[in-house]
N, C-alpha and C positions, 0 to 999 in steps of 0.2 A: 504494500500500500504506500503510495506516494504521499509525502507531506504537502498539505495545501499551502500555497503562498498567496500573499496579498497583491492584487493587481488593480490598476485603474484603467478604465476604458473610456475614451472620448469618442463619441460618434457625432457625425453631422448628417442629419436626415434631410431629404429634399424638402425645402421650405415652401415649395409650390403646392404641396399637398394640403388638403383641408385638415382642420384640427383633428377630425376623426381618423384620417389617414396617418397623421403623425403619431397619434396615440396608438394606433394599430401597429405601426412600425416599431415604436418603443416597446410594446408588449412582445413583439417578435424578437427584438434584441434581448430582452430579459429571458424569454423562453429559450433561446439558443444558448445563453450563458448557463442557465439552470440545467438544460439537457446534457451539457458537456461537463458536469461536475462542479459548476460554480455556485457558491452561496453568496447572493447579493447582500451587501451590508449597507450601502448608501447609494441613493440615486439623486442627482441634482440635474433637473431639467432647466437649462438656462433659457430656452425659448428661441424664437426666430431672431436671426441677426443677418445683416448684410455682410457678405464675404468679401475679402480683399480682392479676390479675382474669381472669375467664373470656374466652376467645376461641373463638368458634364452639362455645359450650357445653362447652369443654374447660378443665380447671383445671391439667393437668399437660402439660408440653411437653418434648421432647428438643431441647436447644440444640446448635448447631454453628457454628463460625466457619471460613470458608474464605478463604484468600488466593490470588488468581490474577492472572495477567497476561492482559489481554484487550483486544480492539478496542472502542472506544467505540460503534461501530455495532452490536455484538453484545449490548450490555447490554439494550436494549429487548426483544430476542427472549428473553433469559434471564428477564427480569421477567415477560413475557407467559406463558411456560411455567410459572413458579412460581405465577402468579395462578390458573391453571386446574388446578393440582394440588391435589386435596382433602386430601392428607396434610400439606401445608405450611400451617401456621396463620398465620405471619407471616414476612416476610423483609425484609432491608434490604441494599442494595448501596451501598457508599461508595467513592468514588475516593480513594485514599491519596495525597494531595499531599505535596510536600516538607515544608511546615510540620508536617503530621500525623506524618510519619515522624521528623522531628527531635524532636518532643515525645515520641513513643513511645520513642526512644533515651534521652532524659533520664529518663523514668519508669523504664525498665529499669535505668539506671545507678544511680539513687538508691534504688530498691527493693532492689537487691542490697546496697548499703552499709548502709542502715538496717535492712531486714528485720524481719519480725515474729517473735515467739517460736515461732509455729506452723511457720515455715519452717526453724527450726533443728533439728538432730538432737538426740537426748537427751544425747549427749556434750557438745555445745556449751552446752546449757542447764545442765548440771551444772557446767561451767567458769565460767559467768556466772549465778549465782543471782539477780542483780538483775533479769534479764529475765523472771522468772516472775511479776512483779507482775500 
């Protein structure tokens, strides 16, 4: 039995689909991951965004990030299924190693301390008028 590792998958789904089509494509992505031994831990659907350049003649894509535990042997099958899905414009699966996880924790730690004015509530901005610059 292989030891499961932590992976992060970013997918760009065709933004020209209706909302129901995008939801169906996301369900298919989750299903493929689960069928190949993946245990989904976190899903962040970013939504539709304009892409920097056209991919398969599409200029708008729906972005999603999925964190999952999976067997290394199942990753090739997941990638193959994504490659043949016409609704997925691009995908990237990255193994989250210990150094990457440590860097993520540091970024989260300092982003909370520093924070941008957009992240603050209106009450906090009124208390600290210098942050409105």
